[in-house]
VOGU-3710 file (C-alpha; in Angstrom, 3 decimals, decimal comma):
1> mritmlgtsa> 74,659/95,160/106,956  74,748/96,314/103,373  77,707/95,716/101,037  78,136/98,030/98,048  80,799/97,136/95,503  81,988/100,572/94,421  84,865/99,400/92,200  85,720/95,942/90,911  88,653/96,274/88,482  92,402/95,797/88,794
11> avpdpdrggs> 95,140/98,288/87,861  94,460/98,929/84,158  92,016/101,825/83,538  88,642/100,326/82,695  85,717/102,464/81,461  83,206/100,005/82,910  84,799/99,239/86,279  86,327/101,495/88,914  89,326/100,628/91,055  89,068/98,579/94,224
21> gillsvrdrh> 86,466/100,004/96,602  83,920/98,332/98,900  81,501/100,093/101,229  80,207/98,220/104,266  77,220/99,922/105,897  76,235/98,848/109,407  73,095/100,476/110,782  73,707/104,169/110,025  77,496/104,018/109,729  79,664/103,509/106,635
31> ylfdcgantt> 83,104/101,859/106,437  85,190/101,953/103,247  87,594/99,165/102,284  90,082/100,522/99,713  89,733/103,723/97,721  90,683/102,997/94,113  89,898/105,084/91,040  86,358/106,478/90,857  85,389/105,311/94,360  83,957/108,672/95,420
41> rsmikshinp> 81,834/109,140/92,318  80,649/105,560/92,645  79,459/106,305/96,192  77,277/109,120/94,912  76,015/106,944/92,060  75,008/104,447/94,762  73,220/107,261/96,675  75,823/107,415/99,445  77,116/110,776/100,633  80,945/110,636/100,937
51> tqvdtvflsh> 80,828/113,131/103,808  79,127/110,402/105,847  81,976/107,915/105,356  84,279/108,426/108,325  86,471/105,301/108,348  88,697/104,042/105,528  90,734/100,821/105,519  93,545/100,475/102,955  94,519/96,867/102,264  97,850/97,909/100,716
61> lhfdhivdfp> 99,483/100,844/98,983  99,297/99,875/95,310  97,861/102,824/93,387  94,753/100,986/92,196  93,668/100,672/95,837  94,444/104,206/97,066  94,498/106,656/94,152  91,022/108,107/94,848  91,795/108,799/98,497  92,919/112,441/97,998
71> yfvlaswicd> 89,859/113,049/95,819  87,636/111,474/98,492  89,028/113,801/101,189  89,111/116,973/99,066  85,700/116,407/97,491  84,061/115,692/100,842  85,819/118,798/102,242  84,113/121,050/99,681  80,854/119,154/100,339  81,065/120,283/103,990
81> rekapvvvgp> 82,500/117,245/105,752  82,392/117,884/109,488  85,339/115,835/110,730  88,502/114,243/109,403  88,262/110,586/108,399  90,047/107,800/110,217  92,436/105,944/107,881  93,668/102,482/108,852  96,423/101,065/106,669  99,819/99,390/106,502
91> pgtqnfvnhl> 103,122/101,018/107,424  103,715/103,778/104,878  100,150/105,109/105,079  101,185/108,119/107,155  103,877/109,036/104,634  101,340/108,693/101,795  98,874/111,012/103,536  101,564/113,506/104,597  102,342/114,277/100,944  98,768/115,051/99,901
101> feggafakdi> 97,148/117,981/101,656  98,466/121,069/103,454  102,141/121,303/102,502  101,696/118,479/99,995  100,569/117,863/96,431  97,271/119,763/96,821  98,640/122,645/98,900  97,926/125,311/96,264  94,374/124,098/95,766  93,785/124,278/99,520
111> earvqyprrq> 95,479/127,694/99,783  93,132/129,049/97,118  89,941/127,602/98,548  90,538/128,749/102,137  90,130/132,329/100,905  86,393/131,656/101,096  84,623/131,756/104,484  82,850/128,442/103,812  86,185/126,617/103,400  87,598/127,260/106,851
121> ntevlkpdvr> 86,938/123,653/107,908  90,517/122,621/107,094  90,669/120,278/110,080  88,968/117,670/107,876  92,102/117,682/105,692  94,096/116,081/108,527  93,099/112,400/108,464  93,545/110,397/111,640  96,052/107,840/110,300  96,437/104,564/112,175
131> ecepgivfed> 99,151/102,325/110,781  98,384/98,754/111,689  99,858/95,329/112,296  98,029/91,973/112,209  95,300/91,613/114,812  92,380/93,843/115,773  92,944/97,134/113,921  89,686/98,964/114,621  86,730/98,687/116,955  83,708/100,825/117,732
141> efvkvtacyv> 80,225/100,174/119,124  79,076/98,570/115,847  82,035/96,683/114,353  85,358/94,982/115,004  87,893/94,807/112,159  90,744/92,293/112,167  93,700/92,176/109,772  96,151/89,484/108,677  99,121/89,537/106,345  98,433/88,226/102,847
151> ehiplevspc> 100,789/87,196/100,046  101,046/89,921/97,396  104,102/92,155/97,771  107,238/91,120/99,692  106,685/92,108/103,308  109,912/94,104/103,431  108,695/96,241/100,503  105,131/96,869/101,613  102,897/94,804/103,906  99,537/93,792/102,442
161> fglrmdtvdg> 96,502/92,950/104,538  93,349/90,925/104,329  90,545/92,239/106,513  87,565/90,838/108,379  84,652/92,819/109,814  82,366/91,390/112,497  79,300/93,409/113,460  77,316/93,843/116,650  74,423/92,163/114,814  76,420/88,950/114,289
171> esvsfsgdta> 77,252/89,457/110,598  80,720/88,926/109,153  82,550/89,850/105,949  86,141/89,223/104,903  88,091/90,961/102,125  91,290/89,527/100,690  92,858/92,659/99,259  95,293/91,389/96,611  96,879/88,042/97,337  97,983/84,638/96,192
181> pcdrfiemsk> 96,297/81,789/98,101  96,986/82,446/101,774  96,332/80,136/104,731  96,227/83,095/107,126  93,343/84,620/105,215  91,486/81,290/105,098  91,828/80,947/108,858  90,707/84,527/109,489  87,701/84,010/107,182  86,353/80,858/108,816
191> dvdvmihect> 82,539/80,673/108,582  82,092/84,236/107,281  78,734/85,251/105,887  80,451/86,841/102,862  83,983/86,394/101,546  85,045/89,078/99,047  88,134/87,837/97,250  90,265/88,913/94,334  90,188/86,839/91,148  92,418/88,914/88,916
201> fpesaiefrk> 93,031/86,619/85,936  91,148/83,673/84,401  92,804/80,275/84,145  93,161/80,649/80,373  95,368/83,736/80,817  97,609/82,579/83,650  99,893/80,317/81,600  100,155/83,032/78,941  101,322/85,526/81,570  103,903/83,102/82,922
211> kanigtwaht> 105,371/82,568/79,480  105,366/86,310/78,793  107,119/86,937/82,137  104,949/89,992/82,758  103,822/91,495/86,051  103,358/89,662/89,308  101,778/86,243/89,753  100,832/87,050/93,337  97,121/86,722/92,639  94,503/84,002/93,020
221> spkqlgeiak> 93,182/81,954/90,117  89,503/80,951/89,855  90,230/77,303/90,694  92,278/78,356/93,709  89,523/80,728/94,800  86,981/77,923/94,846  89,289/75,917/97,086  89,838/78,894/99,403  86,140/79,625/99,844  85,412/75,954/100,507
231> aanakrlvat> 88,241/75,673/103,050  86,969/78,761/104,888  83,356/77,500/104,799  82,248/80,896/103,490  78,474/81,086/103,185  78,695/83,429/100,184  81,567/84,296/97,846  81,992/87,518/95,853  84,786/87,388/93,271  86,215/90,796/92,349
241> hfasydttnp> 89,336/92,712/91,149  88,939/91,572/87,551  91,789/92,500/85,185  89,399/93,725/82,460  89,281/90,308/80,796  85,550/90,750/80,137  85,978/93,971/78,167  84,843/94,610/74,605  86,499/98,039/74,470  89,068/98,028/71,620
251> vlrdimsphm> 91,534/100,329/73,377  91,426/98,336/76,581  91,752/95,052/74,685  94,922/96,406/73,057  96,278/97,520/76,453  95,581/94,074/77,906  97,125/92,159/74,983  100,491/91,567/76,742  98,571/89,899/79,595  96,335/87,491/77,687
261> pveimgpall> 95,354/86,508/74,146  92,955/89,152/72,847  90,836/86,545/71,083  89,721/85,013/74,404  88,688/88,329/75,979  85,051/89,265/76,395  82,033/88,762/78,667  82,030/84,978/78,065  85,218/84,715/80,140  83,141/85,480/83,227
271> devaadiqrt> 81,238/82,245/82,606  84,554/80,389/82,478  85,663/82,020/85,719  82,414/81,118/87,478  82,602/77,514/86,275  86,189/77,155/87,490  85,326/78,536/90,943  82,309/76,246/91,181  84,356/73,123/90,515  85,084/73,200/94,235
281> ykgdlrlahd> 82,928/75,859/95,883  79,231/74,975/95,885  77,939/77,940/97,869  76,357/81,191/96,723  78,732/82,764/94,163  78,527/86,258/92,726  80,849/87,899/90,208  81,140/91,520/91,256  80,242/94,547/89,190  80,258/98,202/90,148
291> qmridl> 77,225/99,245/92,223  76,426/95,625/93,121  74,549/95,643/96,419  74,248/92,768/98,882  72,019/93,026/101,943  72,554/90,732/104,930
//
């Protein structure tokens, strides 16, 4: 198995990090977890042809996890994709997809392009959507993917899932999506080879955000993440979904100023995050960046 971190940021536009996107490659098959901003371009930068990615799992329907999906489908259509992708996601995924392609937001683009003989392969613009519940959500000859509810958005608004992939070769990876600490995810992740988990804000910003009463607190702090990885006995931990706290970009620092004191922002915060995780978790820790590759 090969893991490629295609995008490692949170919701704010970051020039150095794309939105949530992780490619898991098993033998000659590719599986995409989330499809945030710039995911498709990041695939190509990582020397992966998007037309060869046939299965997409959406952890939840926040825009920073799904916004590149129409681009992924349309771009791979004009690059001669041969079949429609399978899309596994929470309730609401079918409605999301229904509003995108033929008869949807990109209807005029499609109408124009089908005038050309090479663009008659419109069947690829009809994704095979499979809305899921907790349990086994996908299985083929190479992998089994299991989902559990996690704690991010109220369930009645939009279910959010953590995911675990087990391969025919005995390898395992879990992905938290976005969540506060969640016992269900810990249980599902027991003894995984790699746990990929959100770590959206550093400890030094969390109290600031509480006092400012901004956004949601349904995320996992570095100290909590260390405890989660230890409890799950994860062999390796990849922290991701960083809310641009390591940026030096002046525009992005200004955008992030309601979320944390600007004076603490910068690459050194990653050292603080790593140290806080490692207070509890003593295993192999990596802080994700775009195009990071891990081979198992």
